[in-house]
VOPAGU-2260 file (C-alpha; in pm, 1 decimal, decimal comma):
REM VOPAGU-2260
SITE   aa  ch    i         X         Y         Z
SITE  MET   A    0     397,0    -268,1     826,8
SITE  LYS   A    1     418,9    -430,9    1172,1
SITE  ILE   A    2     790,0    -491,4    1119,9
SITE  LYS   A    3     847,5    -127,0    1026,6
SITE  ARG   A    4     647,3      -9,1    1327,7
SITE  LEU   A    5     843,6    -245,2    1554,9
SITE  ALA   A    6    1167,4    -114,5    1405,9
SITE  GLY   A    7    1053,3     241,3    1475,0
SITE  PHE   A    8     970,4     163,7    1835,8
SITE  THR   A    9    1303,5     -15,2    1878,5
SITE  ILE   A   10    1494,7     284,5    1742,0
SITE  ALA   A   11    1298,8     520,3    1966,9
SITE  PHE   A   12    1362,9     299,5    2270,9
SITE  ALA   A   13    1735,1     275,7    2194,7
SITE  LEU   A   14    1758,0     652,0    2144,4
SITE  GLY   A   15    1578,7     710,7    2475,3
SITE  ILE   A   16    1824,1     483,8    2657,0
SITE  PHE   A   17    2119,2     653,8    2486,6
SITE  ILE   A   18    2001,3    1002,1    2576,8
SITE  ALA   A   19    1921,9     896,7    2933,0
SITE  ASN   A   20    2269,5     747,6    2976,3
SITE  VAL   A   21    2463,0    1042,7    2836,5
SITE  GLY   A   22    2238,1    1316,9    2974,0
SITE  GLY   A   23    2406,3    1341,7    3314,3
SITE  ASP   A   24    2748,5    1353,6    3153,9
SITE  VAL   A   25    2675,4    1641,2    2917,1
SITE  SER   A   26    2751,0    1935,6    3144,9
SITE  ALA   A   27    3085,9    1786,2    3247,7
SITE  GLN   A   28    3174,3    1724,7    2882,8
SITE  VAL   A   29    3080,4    2077,5    2777,0
SITE  LYS   A   30    3303,8    2229,8    3044,0
SITE  SER   A   31    3585,6    2005,0    2935,3
SITE  LEU   A   32    3543,0    2104,1    2567,9
SITE  ILE   A   33    3610,8    2472,6    2625,8
SITE  GLY   A   34    3946,9    2554,8    2471,1
SITE  LYS   A   35    3986,2    2211,8    2309,4
SITE  LYS   A   36    4100,7    2177,5    1950,2
SITE  VAL   A   37    3865,7    2048,1    1680,9
SITE  THR   A   38    4049,7    1765,0    1506,8
SITE  GLY   A   39    3793,9    1678,6    1241,8
SITE  GLU   A   40    3465,1    1777,0    1082,8
SITE  TYR   A   41    3219,0    1521,2     949,8
SITE  SER   A   42    2887,9    1500,7     766,9
SITE  ILE   A   43    2606,6    1347,7     967,6
SITE  VAL   A   44    2363,3    1106,4     800,9
SITE  VAL   A   45    2038,0    1017,5     978,1
SITE  ASN   A   46    1805,5     763,6     819,5
SITE  GLY   A   47    1982,4     806,1     486,8
SITE  LYS   A   48    1961,1    1186,6     482,1
SITE  THR   A   49    2260,0    1414,7     531,0
SITE  LEU   A   50    2208,6    1690,1     786,4
SITE  SER   A   51    2302,9    2043,9     688,7
SITE  ASP   A   52    2499,0    2090,5    1013,7
SITE  LYS   A   53    2836,0    1919,0    1054,2
SITE  GLY   A   54    2963,3    1706,1    1339,7
SITE  ALA   A   55    3306,4    1753,2    1491,3
SITE  VAL   A   56    3569,3    1544,2    1660,6
SITE  ILE   A   57    3694,3    1728,2    1966,0
SITE  ASP   A   58    3955,4    1572,5    2188,1
SITE  GLY   A   59    3894,6    1232,6    2023,9
SITE  ARG   A   60    3517,5    1234,3    2081,5
SITE  ALA   A   61    3246,8    1269,1    1818,2
SITE  ASN   A   62    3013,6    1562,6    1879,6
SITE  VAL   A   63    2693,1    1622,8    1687,0
SITE  PRO   A   64    2471,3    1930,9    1666,3
SITE  LEU   A   65    2188,7    1828,6    1896,3
SITE  ARG   A   66    1925,7    2058,9    1741,7
SITE  ALA   A   67    1981,5    1920,7    1390,9
SITE  LEU   A   68    1989,9    1561,2    1514,4
SITE  ALA   A   69    1674,8    1603,1    1724,0
SITE  ASP   A   70    1489,3    1772,2    1438,5
SITE  SER   A   71    1584,0    1490,6    1202,9
SITE  ILE   A   72    1437,8    1225,3    1432,6
SITE  GLY   A   73    1146,6    1431,8    1559,2
SITE  ALA   A   74    1263,0    1477,3    1918,9
SITE  ASP   A   75    1178,7    1798,9    2103,4
SITE  ILE   A   76    1448,1    2016,0    2259,7
SITE  LYS   A   77    1396,4    2288,3    2518,0
SITE  VAL   A   78    1653,2    2499,9    2693,2
SITE  GLU   A   79    1560,9    2560,0    3056,1
SITE  GLY   A   80    1818,7    2780,7    3221,1
SITE  LYS   A   81    2149,0    2602,1    3172,5
SITE  THR   A   82    1986,6    2267,3    3102,5
SITE  ILE   A   83    1901,2    2123,6    2761,9
SITE  VAL   A   84    1596,0    1898,9    2786,6
SITE  VAL   A   85    1547,5    1641,2    2511,0
SITE  SER   A   86    1209,9    1472,0    2487,2
SITE  THR   A   87    1161,6    1157,4    2286,7
SITE  GLU   A   88     803,3    1106,7    2400,4
SITE  GLY   A   89     597,9     981,8    2108,6
SITE  ILE   A   90     909,3     924,6    1901,5
SITE  GLY   A   91     786,3     577,2    1808,5
SITE  SER   A   92     519,7     738,2    1592,9
SITE  ILE   A   93     783,7     962,5    1436,9
SITE  ASP   A   94     978,2     664,0    1307,6
SITE  LYS   A   95     662,6     528,7    1149,0
SITE  VAL   A   96     713,2     482,9     777,2
SITE  VAL   A   97     432,3     617,6     562,8
SITE  LEU   A   98     413,3     519,8     197,7
SITE  ILE   A   99     243,9     771,5     -29,4
SITE  ASP   A  100     275,2     715,0    -402,2
SITE  GLY   A  101     559,1     470,5    -337,8
SITE  ILE   A  102     768,7     731,9    -154,1
SITE  GLN   A  103     859,3     687,6     211,9
SITE  TYR   A  104     805,5     971,4     459,3
SITE  VAL   A  105     931,3     915,4     811,6
SITE  THR   A  106     929,7    1251,4     985,3
SITE  LYS   A  107     669,0    1513,3    1058,6
SITE  PRO   A  108     860,3    1786,1     868,4
SITE  GLU   A  109     870,9    1564,9     557,5
SITE  LEU   A  110     496,6    1509,1     577,4
SITE  MET   A  111     432,1    1879,6     641,8
SITE  ASN   A  112     639,1    1969,0     332,8
SITE  LEU   A  113     447,4    1713,4     128,2
SITE  LYS   A  114     116,8    1851,9     254,1
SITE  LYS   A  115     218,1    2206,5     154,8
SITE  HIS   A  116     329,7    2084,1    -188,5
SITE  LEU   A  117       1,1    1898,0    -243,4
SITE  GLU   A  118    -204,8    2196,7    -129,4
SITE  ASP   A  119     -15,6    2422,0    -371,9
SITE  ASN   A  120     -72,1    2172,5    -654,9
SITE  LEU   A  121    -441,6    2148,7    -569,7
SITE  ILE   A  122    -480,5    2527,2    -592,7
SITE  THR   A  123    -301,1    2526,4    -929,2
SITE  TYR   A  124    -516,9    2242,9   -1067,1
SITE  LYS   A  125    -838,1    2409,0    -949,7
SITE  ASN   A  126    -736,1    2741,6   -1104,4
SITE  GLU   A  127    -649,8    2571,6   -1433,5
SITE  LEU   A  128    -981,6    2384,9   -1429,5
SITE  GLU   A  129   -1171,0    2708,3   -1363,9
SITE  ILE   A  130    -998,3    2870,3   -1662,7
SITE  GLU   A  131   -1083,9    2576,2   -1886,5
SITE  LEU   A  132   -1444,4    2559,9   -1767,7
SITE  ALA   A  133   -1479,3    2930,6   -1844,4
SITE  LYS   A  134   -1425,2    2833,6   -2209,1
SITE  THR   A  135   -1732,0    2605,5   -2205,4
SITE  GLU   A  136   -1958,3    2849,6   -2388,5
SITE  GLN   A  137   -1698,6    2900,9   -2661,8
SITE  MET   A  138   -1628,6    2529,6   -2693,8
SITE  GLU   A  139   -1998,0    2440,4   -2733,7
SITE  SER   A  140   -1996,0    2609,3   -3071,9
SITE  VAL   A  141   -1681,8    2420,4   -3182,7
SITE  PRO   A  142   -1763,6    2109,9   -3387,8
SITE  ILE   A  143   -1651,0    1776,7   -3254,1
SITE  GLY   A  144   -1291,7    1718,7   -3354,2
SITE  VAL   A  145    -935,6    1736,3   -3234,0
SITE  VAL   A  146    -966,0    2079,1   -3068,1
SITE  LYS   A  147   -1277,5    1994,1   -2870,3
SITE  ASP   A  148   -1153,3    1644,6   -2785,6
SITE  THR   A  149    -823,9    1786,7   -2659,6
SITE  TRP   A  150   -1008,1    2046,0   -2448,8
SITE  LEU   A  151   -1236,6    1780,0   -2297,0
SITE  ALA   A  152    -938,8    1550,5   -2230,2
SITE  GLY   A  153    -764,2    1841,2   -2055,8
SITE  ILE   A  154   -1066,7    1895,1   -1830,9
SITE  ASN   A  155   -1081,1    1524,1   -1749,9
SITE  THR   A  156    -708,7    1521,4   -1670,1
SITE  LEU   A  157    -741,4    1820,5   -1436,6
SITE  GLU   A  158   -1041,4    1663,8   -1261,5
SITE  GLU   A  159    -843,4    1341,0   -1214,7
SITE  LYS   A  160    -541,9    1532,5   -1078,3
SITE  ILE   A  161    -771,1    1710,8    -830,9
SITE  LYS   A  162    -921,0    1379,8    -720,8
SITE  ILE   A  163    -580,0    1212,8    -674,6
SITE  THR   A  164    -435,9    1514,5    -493,1
SITE  ASN   A  165    -734,4    1522,4    -255,4
SITE  GLU   A  166    -681,2    1151,5    -181,9
SITE  GLN   A  167    -310,7    1210,0    -116,8
SITE  LEU   A  168    -390,6    1504,3     112,1
SITE  LYS   A  169    -626,4    1279,6     306,5
SITE  GLU   A  170    -348,8    1017,7     346,8
SITE  VAL   A  171    -100,5    1281,3     462,5
SITE  SER   A  172    -350,9    1426,4     709,9
SITE  GLU   A  173    -414,8    1079,2     852,3
SITE  ALA   A  174     -40,8    1015,4     882,1
SITE  LEU   A  175      11,1    1350,0    1057,4
SITE  LYS   A  176    -246,8    1253,7    1322,6
SITE  GLY   A  177       8,3    1002,7    1450,0
SITE  PHE   A  178     237,8    1289,8    1549,3
SITE  LYS   A  179      -7,9    1458,9    1785,1
């Protein structure tokens, strides 16, 4: 985990240096791009994931959609007048790799999506459990056998799913604290 954290900090540091070095040049480049011909369009892959926005080659230089790139790495962007301000503060925690059920999550949006998915599942499991528990009175009169055993196994499965989902939600919530 220390190696992954170090790698995250290194990436964040390198990105900060890159942005700092090209930041002063941006306005001059934008002015020079007006009226230029786009000579190519490319997919952009960040940390193994393809962005929905495309990059372009204009006048022999690669250009990427800053908003999409920043969102993919967790940087903040603000437009102040005619200046675009990119903040990479705290980006080291954004590159932190979190393993939940053997799946890697590296950005806040990924963790937020996972949290929403888990919360939705938890509601579904609880509703299903409530429905099954409402059958308790009926099932008490059913003799022990396949039907009752299956019903009890279903209740146990739902209770286990609720327990696991709650544990996963706790892990996600802890991981999200690193982004604040």
